[in-house]
NUDO-376592 format. One record per residue (C-alpha): residue number from 0; residue in three letters; x, y, z. Coordinates in Angstrom, 3 decimals. Layout:
N
r logu=NUM&nuvo=ala&X=X&Y=Y&Z=Z
...
This chain:
332
r logu=0&nuvo=met&X=25.423&Y=-111.715&Z=190.837
r logu=1&nuvo=lys&X=25.850&Y=-113.123&Z=187.380
r logu=2&nuvo=lys&X=27.872&Y=-110.059&Z=186.458
r logu=3&nuvo=arg&X=30.195&Y=-110.585&Z=189.456
r logu=4&nuvo=lys&X=30.727&Y=-114.243&Z=188.591
r logu=5&nuvo=ser&X=31.583&Y=-113.256&Z=185.034
r logu=6&nuvo=ile&X=34.184&Y=-110.744&Z=186.255
r logu=7&nuvo=ile&X=35.752&Y=-113.338&Z=188.581
r logu=8&nuvo=ala&X=35.843&Y=-115.904&Z=185.781
r logu=9&nuvo=phe&X=37.441&Y=-113.367&Z=183.469
r logu=10&nuvo=leu&X=40.103&Y=-112.503&Z=186.042
r logu=11&nuvo=leu&X=40.894&Y=-116.171&Z=186.680
r logu=12&nuvo=met&X=41.199&Y=-116.836&Z=182.980
r logu=13&nuvo=thr&X=43.544&Y=-113.840&Z=182.573
r logu=14&nuvo=val&X=45.779&Y=-115.047&Z=185.419
r logu=15&nuvo=leu&X=45.875&Y=-118.546&Z=183.930
r logu=16&nuvo=leu&X=46.844&Y=-117.265&Z=180.477
r logu=17&nuvo=leu&X=49.577&Y=-115.027&Z=181.901
r logu=18&nuvo=thr&X=50.949&Y=-117.938&Z=183.938
r logu=19&nuvo=leu&X=51.027&Y=-120.205&Z=180.912
r logu=20&nuvo=ala&X=52.694&Y=-117.496&Z=178.845
r logu=21&nuvo=gly&X=55.346&Y=-117.044&Z=181.535
r logu=22&nuvo=cys&X=56.034&Y=-120.773&Z=181.710
r logu=23&nuvo=gly&X=56.315&Y=-120.915&Z=177.962
r logu=24&nuvo=ala&X=58.794&Y=-118.069&Z=177.973
r logu=25&nuvo=lys&X=60.864&Y=-119.789&Z=180.646
r logu=26&nuvo=glu&X=60.791&Y=-123.080&Z=178.755
r logu=27&nuvo=gln&X=61.790&Y=-121.341&Z=175.545
r logu=28&nuvo=thr&X=64.684&Y=-119.606&Z=177.313
r logu=29&nuvo=ala&X=65.857&Y=-122.859&Z=178.906
r logu=30&nuvo=thr&X=65.959&Y=-124.736&Z=175.618
r logu=31&nuvo=ala&X=67.457&Y=-121.943&Z=173.509
r logu=32&nuvo=pro&X=70.732&Y=-123.065&Z=171.935
r logu=33&nuvo=gln&X=73.866&Y=-121.717&Z=173.589
r logu=34&nuvo=glu&X=75.879&Y=-119.328&Z=171.456
r logu=35&nuvo=leu&X=79.249&Y=-120.833&Z=170.543
r logu=36&nuvo=thr&X=82.490&Y=-118.956&Z=171.177
r logu=37&nuvo=lys&X=84.435&Y=-118.472&Z=167.958
r logu=38&nuvo=val&X=88.128&Y=-119.391&Z=168.058
r logu=39&nuvo=asn&X=90.873&Y=-119.991&Z=165.505
r logu=40&nuvo=ile&X=93.062&Y=-123.089&Z=165.908
r logu=41&nuvo=gly&X=96.336&Y=-123.224&Z=163.981
r logu=42&nuvo=tyr&X=98.011&Y=-126.358&Z=162.631
r logu=43&nuvo=phe&X=101.059&Y=-127.287&Z=160.526
r logu=44&nuvo=gly&X=99.718&Y=-130.332&Z=158.668
r logu=45&nuvo=thr&X=101.721&Y=-133.087&Z=160.371
r logu=46&nuvo=thr&X=100.548&Y=-136.566&Z=161.345
r logu=47&nuvo=cys&X=101.009&Y=-136.002&Z=165.063
r logu=48&nuvo=glu&X=98.471&Y=-133.161&Z=165.135
r logu=49&nuvo=ala&X=95.759&Y=-135.816&Z=165.109
r logu=50&nuvo=pro&X=94.118&Y=-134.461&Z=168.322
r logu=51&nuvo=ile&X=93.242&Y=-131.243&Z=166.481
r logu=52&nuvo=tyr&X=91.686&Y=-133.111&Z=163.572
r logu=53&nuvo=ala&X=89.843&Y=-135.486&Z=165.916
r logu=54&nuvo=ala&X=88.491&Y=-132.666&Z=168.078
r logu=55&nuvo=tyr&X=87.252&Y=-130.848&Z=164.990
r logu=56&nuvo=glu&X=85.800&Y=-133.788&Z=163.069
r logu=57&nuvo=asn&X=84.272&Y=-135.539&Z=166.112
r logu=58&nuvo=gly&X=82.652&Y=-132.405&Z=167.512
r logu=59&nuvo=tyr&X=84.687&Y=-132.134&Z=170.733
r logu=60&nuvo=phe&X=85.178&Y=-128.405&Z=170.209
r logu=61&nuvo=lys&X=81.424&Y=-127.917&Z=169.897
r logu=62&nuvo=glu&X=80.856&Y=-130.019&Z=173.014
r logu=63&nuvo=glu&X=82.995&Y=-127.460&Z=174.816
r logu=64&nuvo=gly&X=80.967&Y=-124.551&Z=173.430
r logu=65&nuvo=leu&X=83.412&Y=-123.578&Z=170.692
r logu=66&nuvo=glu&X=82.976&Y=-122.760&Z=167.011
r logu=67&nuvo=val&X=86.393&Y=-123.474&Z=165.505
r logu=68&nuvo=thr&X=88.041&Y=-122.303&Z=162.315
r logu=69&nuvo=leu&X=91.184&Y=-124.274&Z=161.455
r logu=70&nuvo=val&X=94.086&Y=-122.216&Z=160.103
r logu=71&nuvo=lys&X=96.977&Y=-123.991&Z=158.367
r logu=72&nuvo=gly&X=100.389&Y=-122.356&Z=158.307
r logu=73&nuvo=asp&X=104.127&Y=-122.748&Z=158.732
r logu=74&nuvo=ala&X=106.021&Y=-121.902&Z=161.927
r logu=75&nuvo=ser&X=106.310&Y=-118.219&Z=161.032
r logu=76&nuvo=thr&X=102.615&Y=-117.893&Z=160.162
r logu=77&nuvo=leu&X=101.449&Y=-119.545&Z=163.369
r logu=78&nuvo=lys&X=103.914&Y=-117.589&Z=165.508
r logu=79&nuvo=asp&X=102.747&Y=-114.282&Z=164.019
r logu=80&nuvo=gly&X=99.122&Y=-115.363&Z=164.365
r logu=81&nuvo=leu&X=99.529&Y=-116.187&Z=168.045
r logu=82&nuvo=ala&X=101.411&Y=-112.929&Z=168.639
r logu=83&nuvo=thr&X=98.654&Y=-110.820&Z=167.071
r logu=84&nuvo=gly&X=95.728&Y=-112.810&Z=168.443
r logu=85&nuvo=lys&X=94.575&Y=-113.950&Z=165.004
r logu=86&nuvo=ile&X=95.231&Y=-117.519&Z=166.146
r logu=87&nuvo=asp&X=94.009&Y=-118.520&Z=169.592
r logu=88&nuvo=ala&X=95.713&Y=-121.889&Z=170.025
r logu=89&nuvo=thr&X=97.657&Y=-124.704&Z=168.405
r logu=90&nuvo=asp&X=99.220&Y=-128.076&Z=169.171
r logu=91&nuvo=gly&X=102.868&Y=-127.153&Z=169.510
r logu=92&nuvo=leu&X=106.240&Y=-128.838&Z=169.786
r logu=93&nuvo=ile&X=107.937&Y=-127.628&Z=172.960
r logu=94&nuvo=ser&X=111.307&Y=-127.293&Z=171.274
r logu=95&nuvo=gln&X=109.859&Y=-125.146&Z=168.519
r logu=96&nuvo=trp&X=108.243&Y=-122.618&Z=170.835
r logu=97&nuvo=met&X=110.735&Y=-122.183&Z=173.694
r logu=98&nuvo=lys&X=113.053&Y=-119.754&Z=171.878
r logu=99&nuvo=pro&X=110.163&Y=-117.468&Z=170.803
r logu=100&nuvo=val&X=108.885&Y=-117.577&Z=174.399
r logu=101&nuvo=glu&X=112.314&Y=-116.551&Z=175.660
r logu=102&nuvo=ala&X=112.250&Y=-113.689&Z=173.136
r logu=103&nuvo=gly&X=108.949&Y=-112.447&Z=174.562
r logu=104&nuvo=leu&X=106.197&Y=-114.225&Z=172.614
r logu=105&nuvo=asn&X=103.188&Y=-114.247&Z=174.949
r logu=106&nuvo=ile&X=101.935&Y=-117.829&Z=174.740
r logu=107&nuvo=lys&X=101.217&Y=-120.404&Z=177.426
r logu=108&nuvo=phe&X=101.344&Y=-124.198&Z=177.501
r logu=109&nuvo=thr&X=98.414&Y=-125.931&Z=179.223
r logu=110&nuvo=ala&X=98.727&Y=-129.738&Z=178.778
r logu=111&nuvo=gly&X=100.864&Y=-132.441&Z=177.207
r logu=112&nuvo=leu&X=99.222&Y=-134.346&Z=174.344
r logu=113&nuvo=his&X=101.651&Y=-137.025&Z=173.155
r logu=114&nuvo=thr&X=105.201&Y=-138.290&Z=172.693
r logu=115&nuvo=gly&X=107.065&Y=-138.822&Z=169.434
r logu=116&nuvo=cys&X=107.279&Y=-136.760&Z=166.214
r logu=117&nuvo=val&X=110.889&Y=-136.572&Z=165.034
r logu=118&nuvo=gln&X=113.219&Y=-138.965&Z=163.221
r logu=119&nuvo=val&X=116.860&Y=-138.545&Z=162.271
r logu=120&nuvo=leu&X=117.587&Y=-140.125&Z=158.885
r logu=121&nuvo=val&X=120.619&Y=-141.083&Z=156.820
r logu=122&nuvo=pro&X=120.772&Y=-142.461&Z=153.261
r logu=123&nuvo=ala&X=119.856&Y=-146.149&Z=153.025
r logu=124&nuvo=asp&X=123.449&Y=-147.073&Z=152.155
r logu=125&nuvo=ser&X=125.116&Y=-144.807&Z=154.755
r logu=126&nuvo=lys&X=127.659&Y=-146.202&Z=157.202
r logu=127&nuvo=ile&X=126.382&Y=-143.828&Z=159.891
r logu=128&nuvo=thr&X=124.574&Y=-145.818&Z=162.567
r logu=129&nuvo=ser&X=124.278&Y=-143.493&Z=165.575
r logu=130&nuvo=phe&X=124.870&Y=-139.990&Z=166.892
r logu=131&nuvo=lys&X=128.407&Y=-141.010&Z=167.839
r logu=132&nuvo=asp&X=129.182&Y=-140.966&Z=164.103
r logu=133&nuvo=leu&X=127.927&Y=-137.410&Z=163.523
r logu=134&nuvo=lys&X=130.937&Y=-135.369&Z=164.611
r logu=135&nuvo=gly&X=131.991&Y=-133.231&Z=161.644
r logu=136&nuvo=lys&X=128.850&Y=-134.102&Z=159.672
r logu=137&nuvo=arg&X=126.341&Y=-131.848&Z=157.900
r logu=138&nuvo=ile&X=122.801&Y=-132.053&Z=159.316
r logu=139&nuvo=gly&X=119.825&Y=-130.862&Z=157.294
r logu=140&nuvo=ile&X=116.919&Y=-129.331&Z=159.211
r logu=141&nuvo=pro&X=113.797&Y=-127.334&Z=158.259
r logu=142&nuvo=ala&X=114.746&Y=-124.392&Z=160.511
r logu=143&nuvo=ile&X=117.064&Y=-123.363&Z=163.312
r logu=144&nuvo=gly&X=115.082&Y=-124.000&Z=166.478
r logu=145&nuvo=ser&X=112.794&Y=-126.506&Z=164.763
r logu=146&nuvo=ala&X=111.879&Y=-129.745&Z=166.501
r logu=147&nuvo=gly&X=114.344&Y=-131.669&Z=164.340
r logu=148&nuvo=his&X=117.131&Y=-129.249&Z=165.215
r logu=149&nuvo=val&X=116.480&Y=-129.366&Z=168.958
r logu=150&nuvo=val&X=116.044&Y=-133.155&Z=169.183
r logu=151&nuvo=ala&X=119.252&Y=-133.757&Z=167.214
r logu=152&nuvo=ala&X=121.159&Y=-131.157&Z=169.252
r logu=153&nuvo=arg&X=119.992&Y=-132.673&Z=172.543
r logu=154&nuvo=met&X=121.080&Y=-136.122&Z=171.399
r logu=155&nuvo=leu&X=124.494&Y=-134.822&Z=170.281
r logu=156&nuvo=phe&X=124.906&Y=-133.232&Z=173.711
r logu=157&nuvo=lys&X=124.255&Y=-136.580&Z=175.375
r logu=158&nuvo=glu&X=127.035&Y=-138.100&Z=173.244
r logu=159&nuvo=gly&X=129.487&Y=-135.374&Z=174.218
r logu=160&nuvo=ile&X=129.370&Y=-133.683&Z=170.812
r logu=161&nuvo=asp&X=129.131&Y=-129.884&Z=170.742
r logu=162&nuvo=ser&X=126.172&Y=-128.992&Z=168.529
r logu=163&nuvo=gln&X=127.554&Y=-125.473&Z=168.079
r logu=164&nuvo=thr&X=131.033&Y=-126.373&Z=166.788
r logu=165&nuvo=asp&X=131.272&Y=-130.100&Z=166.012
r logu=166&nuvo=val&X=128.566&Y=-130.300&Z=163.334
r logu=167&nuvo=glu&X=127.300&Y=-128.088&Z=160.513
r logu=168&nuvo=trp&X=123.588&Y=-127.253&Z=160.382
r logu=169&nuvo=arg&X=122.057&Y=-126.623&Z=156.973
r logu=170&nuvo=val&X=118.514&Y=-125.305&Z=156.551
r logu=171&nuvo=phe&X=116.174&Y=-126.397&Z=153.748
r logu=172&nuvo=pro&X=112.371&Y=-126.566&Z=153.347
r logu=173&nuvo=asn&X=110.888&Y=-129.875&Z=154.519
r logu=174&nuvo=ala&X=110.129&Y=-131.008&Z=150.984
r logu=175&nuvo=glu&X=113.736&Y=-130.470&Z=149.871
r logu=176&nuvo=leu&X=115.481&Y=-132.266&Z=152.734
r logu=177&nuvo=pro&X=115.298&Y=-135.794&Z=151.231
r logu=178&nuvo=leu&X=116.562&Y=-134.494&Z=147.898
r logu=179&nuvo=val&X=119.577&Y=-132.640&Z=149.336
r logu=180&nuvo=met&X=120.480&Y=-135.753&Z=151.332
r logu=181&nuvo=glu&X=120.211&Y=-137.879&Z=148.199
r logu=182&nuvo=lys&X=122.483&Y=-135.427&Z=146.368
r logu=183&nuvo=gly&X=125.046&Y=-135.575&Z=149.167
r logu=184&nuvo=glu&X=124.656&Y=-131.946&Z=150.227
r logu=185&nuvo=val&X=123.973&Y=-133.136&Z=153.777
r logu=186&nuvo=asp&X=124.861&Y=-136.361&Z=155.567
r logu=187&nuvo=val&X=121.824&Y=-136.507&Z=157.840
r logu=188&nuvo=ile&X=118.364&Y=-134.954&Z=158.079
r logu=189&nuvo=ala&X=116.256&Y=-134.422&Z=161.191
r logu=190&nuvo=val&X=112.588&Y=-134.075&Z=160.310
r logu=191&nuvo=ala&X=109.094&Y=-134.692&Z=161.660
r logu=192&nuvo=asp&X=106.634&Y=-137.341&Z=160.508
r logu=193&nuvo=pro&X=105.043&Y=-138.093&Z=158.118
r logu=194&nuvo=phe&X=107.870&Y=-136.697&Z=155.965
r logu=195&nuvo=ala&X=110.458&Y=-138.866&Z=157.739
r logu=196&nuvo=gln&X=108.509&Y=-142.126&Z=157.612
r logu=197&nuvo=ile&X=107.629&Y=-141.675&Z=153.951
r logu=198&nuvo=gln&X=111.366&Y=-141.643&Z=153.131
r logu=199&nuvo=val&X=112.020&Y=-144.742&Z=155.230
r logu=200&nuvo=asp&X=109.100&Y=-146.638&Z=153.694
r logu=201&nuvo=gly&X=110.298&Y=-145.670&Z=150.220
r logu=202&nuvo=gly&X=113.660&Y=-147.288&Z=150.879
r logu=203&nuvo=lys&X=115.566&Y=-144.049&Z=150.344
r logu=204&nuvo=ala&X=116.576&Y=-143.573&Z=153.966
r logu=205&nuvo=lys&X=117.007&Y=-145.371&Z=157.238
r logu=206&nuvo=ser&X=116.301&Y=-144.037&Z=160.687
r logu=207&nuvo=ile&X=119.127&Y=-143.829&Z=163.220
r logu=208&nuvo=tyr&X=116.864&Y=-142.238&Z=165.818
r logu=209&nuvo=asp&X=113.106&Y=-142.113&Z=166.347
r logu=210&nuvo=ser&X=111.967&Y=-139.969&Z=169.271
r logu=211&nuvo=ala&X=108.735&Y=-141.979&Z=169.455
r logu=212&nuvo=leu&X=110.525&Y=-145.289&Z=169.994
r logu=213&nuvo=asp&X=114.031&Y=-144.610&Z=171.265
r logu=214&nuvo=ala&X=115.332&Y=-143.492&Z=174.648
r logu=215&nuvo=pro&X=115.620&Y=-140.973&Z=176.175
r logu=216&nuvo=phe&X=112.742&Y=-139.061&Z=174.559
r logu=217&nuvo=lys&X=110.260&Y=-141.862&Z=173.875
r logu=218&nuvo=asp&X=108.524&Y=-141.164&Z=177.204
r logu=219&nuvo=glu&X=108.788&Y=-137.367&Z=177.083
r logu=220&nuvo=tyr&X=105.871&Y=-135.288&Z=175.829
r logu=221&nuvo=cys&X=106.965&Y=-133.506&Z=172.668
r logu=222&nuvo=cys&X=103.735&Y=-131.669&Z=171.853
r logu=223&nuvo=leu&X=101.668&Y=-129.509&Z=174.189
r logu=224&nuvo=val&X=98.562&Y=-127.367&Z=173.912
r logu=225&nuvo=val&X=99.736&Y=-123.822&Z=173.128
r logu=226&nuvo=ile&X=97.370&Y=-120.903&Z=173.775
r logu=227&nuvo=asn&X=97.588&Y=-117.182&Z=173.110
r logu=228&nuvo=gly&X=98.581&Y=-115.491&Z=176.401
r logu=229&nuvo=pro&X=96.071&Y=-112.603&Z=176.303
r logu=230&nuvo=leu&X=93.235&Y=-115.097&Z=175.729
r logu=231&nuvo=ile&X=94.158&Y=-116.943&Z=178.925
r logu=232&nuvo=glu&X=94.296&Y=-113.655&Z=180.830
r logu=233&nuvo=lys&X=90.924&Y=-112.326&Z=179.678
r logu=234&nuvo=asp&X=89.009&Y=-115.598&Z=179.130
r logu=235&nuvo=pro&X=90.491&Y=-118.570&Z=180.996
r logu=236&nuvo=glu&X=87.239&Y=-120.522&Z=180.556
r logu=237&nuvo=thr&X=87.591&Y=-120.497&Z=176.778
r logu=238&nuvo=ala&X=91.255&Y=-121.447&Z=177.093
r logu=239&nuvo=ala&X=90.241&Y=-124.339&Z=179.342
r logu=240&nuvo=ala&X=87.561&Y=-125.415&Z=176.855
r logu=241&nuvo=ile&X=90.135&Y=-125.495&Z=174.025
r logu=242&nuvo=thr&X=92.495&Y=-127.556&Z=176.182
r logu=243&nuvo=arg&X=89.796&Y=-130.050&Z=177.205
r logu=244&nuvo=ala&X=88.679&Y=-130.503&Z=173.582
r logu=245&nuvo=leu&X=92.237&Y=-131.264&Z=172.456
r logu=246&nuvo=met&X=92.753&Y=-133.656&Z=175.360
r logu=247&nuvo=lys&X=89.528&Y=-135.449&Z=174.344
r logu=248&nuvo=gly&X=90.890&Y=-135.613&Z=170.808
r logu=249&nuvo=ala&X=94.149&Y=-137.154&Z=172.043
r logu=250&nuvo=glu&X=92.290&Y=-139.763&Z=174.094
r logu=251&nuvo=trp&X=90.217&Y=-140.729&Z=171.062
r logu=252&nuvo=val&X=93.298&Y=-140.948&Z=168.839
r logu=253&nuvo=ser&X=94.927&Y=-143.359&Z=171.314
r logu=254&nuvo=gln&X=92.201&Y=-145.906&Z=170.571
r logu=255&nuvo=asn&X=91.480&Y=-145.098&Z=166.921
r logu=256&nuvo=gln&X=94.725&Y=-144.728&Z=164.978
r logu=257&nuvo=glu&X=93.384&Y=-146.247&Z=161.761
r logu=258&nuvo=ala&X=90.237&Y=-144.126&Z=161.829
r logu=259&nuvo=ile&X=92.037&Y=-140.823&Z=162.414
r logu=260&nuvo=ala&X=94.707&Y=-141.720&Z=159.841
r logu=261&nuvo=gln&X=91.951&Y=-142.170&Z=157.262
r logu=262&nuvo=ile&X=90.442&Y=-138.826&Z=158.276
r logu=263&nuvo=glu&X=93.839&Y=-137.126&Z=157.983
r logu=264&nuvo=val&X=94.249&Y=-138.338&Z=154.401
r logu=265&nuvo=asp&X=90.623&Y=-138.015&Z=153.276
r logu=266&nuvo=lys&X=90.393&Y=-134.431&Z=154.568
r logu=267&nuvo=lys&X=93.857&Y=-133.647&Z=153.184
r logu=268&nuvo=tyr&X=95.224&Y=-132.561&Z=156.532
r logu=269&nuvo=val&X=98.466&Y=-134.470&Z=155.863
r logu=270&nuvo=pro&X=100.259&Y=-136.072&Z=152.893
r logu=271&nuvo=gly&X=100.879&Y=-139.777&Z=152.445
r logu=272&nuvo=asp&X=98.492&Y=-142.697&Z=152.720
r logu=273&nuvo=ala&X=96.296&Y=-143.818&Z=155.606
r logu=274&nuvo=ala&X=98.288&Y=-146.977&Z=156.349
r logu=275&nuvo=thr&X=101.549&Y=-145.037&Z=156.751
r logu=276&nuvo=asn&X=99.963&Y=-142.444&Z=158.993
r logu=277&nuvo=ala&X=98.268&Y=-145.115&Z=161.104
r logu=278&nuvo=arg&X=101.584&Y=-146.881&Z=161.606
r logu=279&nuvo=ile&X=103.226&Y=-143.612&Z=162.652
r logu=280&nuvo=leu&X=100.443&Y=-142.834&Z=165.115
r logu=281&nuvo=ser&X=100.694&Y=-146.290&Z=166.671
r logu=282&nuvo=his&X=104.244&Y=-145.384&Z=167.781
r logu=283&nuvo=tyr&X=103.112&Y=-142.289&Z=169.700
r logu=284&nuvo=asn&X=101.675&Y=-142.307&Z=173.203
r logu=285&nuvo=tyr&X=98.492&Y=-140.252&Z=173.120
r logu=286&nuvo=lys&X=97.820&Y=-140.027&Z=176.838
r logu=287&nuvo=pro&X=97.133&Y=-136.355&Z=177.560
r logu=288&nuvo=ser&X=98.544&Y=-135.044&Z=180.823
r logu=289&nuvo=val&X=98.793&Y=-131.694&Z=182.551
r logu=290&nuvo=glu&X=101.573&Y=-132.794&Z=184.905
r logu=291&nuvo=gly&X=103.423&Y=-134.682&Z=182.164
r logu=292&nuvo=gly&X=103.358&Y=-131.614&Z=179.950
r logu=293&nuvo=ala&X=104.723&Y=-129.364&Z=182.701
r logu=294&nuvo=gln&X=107.570&Y=-131.796&Z=183.426
r logu=295&nuvo=ala&X=108.506&Y=-132.152&Z=179.748
r logu=296&nuvo=leu&X=108.574&Y=-128.373&Z=179.378
r logu=297&nuvo=leu&X=110.946&Y=-128.067&Z=182.328
r logu=298&nuvo=glu&X=113.332&Y=-130.769&Z=181.089
r logu=299&nuvo=ser&X=113.367&Y=-129.398&Z=177.552
r logu=300&nuvo=ala&X=114.078&Y=-125.834&Z=178.704
r logu=301&nuvo=lys&X=116.959&Y=-126.894&Z=180.946
r logu=302&nuvo=glu&X=118.588&Y=-128.954&Z=178.206
r logu=303&nuvo=met&X=118.085&Y=-126.272&Z=175.569
r logu=304&nuvo=lys&X=120.030&Y=-123.907&Z=177.801
r logu=305&nuvo=ala&X=122.748&Y=-126.516&Z=178.292
r logu=306&nuvo=ile&X=123.243&Y=-126.806&Z=174.523
r logu=307&nuvo=lys&X=123.101&Y=-123.011&Z=174.128
r logu=308&nuvo=leu&X=119.817&Y=-122.869&Z=172.245
r logu=309&nuvo=leu&X=118.585&Y=-120.607&Z=175.026
r logu=310&nuvo=asn&X=120.575&Y=-117.635&Z=176.296
r logu=311&nuvo=gln&X=123.038&Y=-118.422&Z=179.062
r logu=312&nuvo=asp&X=121.616&Y=-115.697&Z=181.303
r logu=313&nuvo=thr&X=118.099&Y=-117.186&Z=181.024
r logu=314&nuvo=asp&X=116.723&Y=-118.925&Z=184.102
r logu=315&nuvo=ala&X=115.424&Y=-121.994&Z=182.259
r logu=316&nuvo=glu&X=113.449&Y=-123.346&Z=185.206
r logu=317&nuvo=ala&X=111.724&Y=-120.013&Z=185.838
r logu=318&nuvo=leu&X=110.982&Y=-119.642&Z=182.114
r logu=319&nuvo=ala&X=109.380&Y=-123.091&Z=181.976
r logu=320&nuvo=lys&X=107.291&Y=-122.543&Z=185.091
r logu=321&nuvo=ala&X=106.106&Y=-119.136&Z=183.919
r logu=322&nuvo=ser&X=105.152&Y=-120.569&Z=180.519
r logu=323&nuvo=phe&X=102.887&Y=-123.325&Z=181.854
r logu=324&nuvo=val&X=99.394&Y=-122.568&Z=183.166
r logu=325&nuvo=lys&X=97.095&Y=-124.977&Z=184.968
r logu=326&nuvo=leu&X=93.583&Y=-123.973&Z=183.976
r logu=327&nuvo=pro&X=90.386&Y=-124.469&Z=186.000
r logu=328&nuvo=gly&X=88.576&Y=-127.685&Z=185.103
r logu=329&nuvo=val&X=91.561&Y=-129.149&Z=183.223
r logu=330&nuvo=asn&X=92.946&Y=-132.231&Z=184.948
r logu=331&nuvo=asp&X=94.803&Y=-135.456&Z=184.166
């Protein structure tokens, strides 16, 4: 009898230990840290890319399950990176990416992030006051198809000036544009912030157009989330996570311009001082929107065709619609 009781006690103890071990295993599995998905996010180093910096520094990418490496480059570097899959996403100016998309670059836009970005400057003592005065003038830009080029060309079109024949476009690196204007090699420059605002604050130039403050573009999203096309096709959840993180970054920037401006300067993301960058950011509308981004893409594509920056046989509306993707779990 004693022997039987001992066997029963042993069996009960064994069952109890196995049960506890199983629970422990389940608990350990439940609390194990989730493996982060590694992605590369490209950036140019401009003030307006604040949502990228905010998402990285504030941990919004990690909240979305992403381990991000930031990759700085110029337009060519980022375009090649997106084409080869070495860069998964960036915060891109619509005008800068539409021509490569037309040429076959497989990228998709997923949400609008903000308005603003570009200023058109003349020397401080220039008699030029508006786009109506630009017929026959020389306009300095960082690249054909750059944001400065497209914004200026769209504004010329609205004034009845042919951007193909009535003005002369001259291309220089961003850093050289103020100098060539000072030397008189160009009459006007069209450039993104902070480079533009630094010239204005230094008294060397005055702005005749600011897309963040002046109609008709002050309410149009200039920058959208841009994602590598193959990534969206094979892993839409990761693409959605990138988009949500950048939208969170934009929302935070809208309420914390001084804080993000300090981060931009301290982390050497952009040149200039924190006060200048904060002032620039206060002019932009950081209200991320899926629908707003899609509408801006459509309007930009149609007008780029009208001014012959897109091929005349291109269906601009179809191109815009095919280039924008609404991802699951990404909403206004």
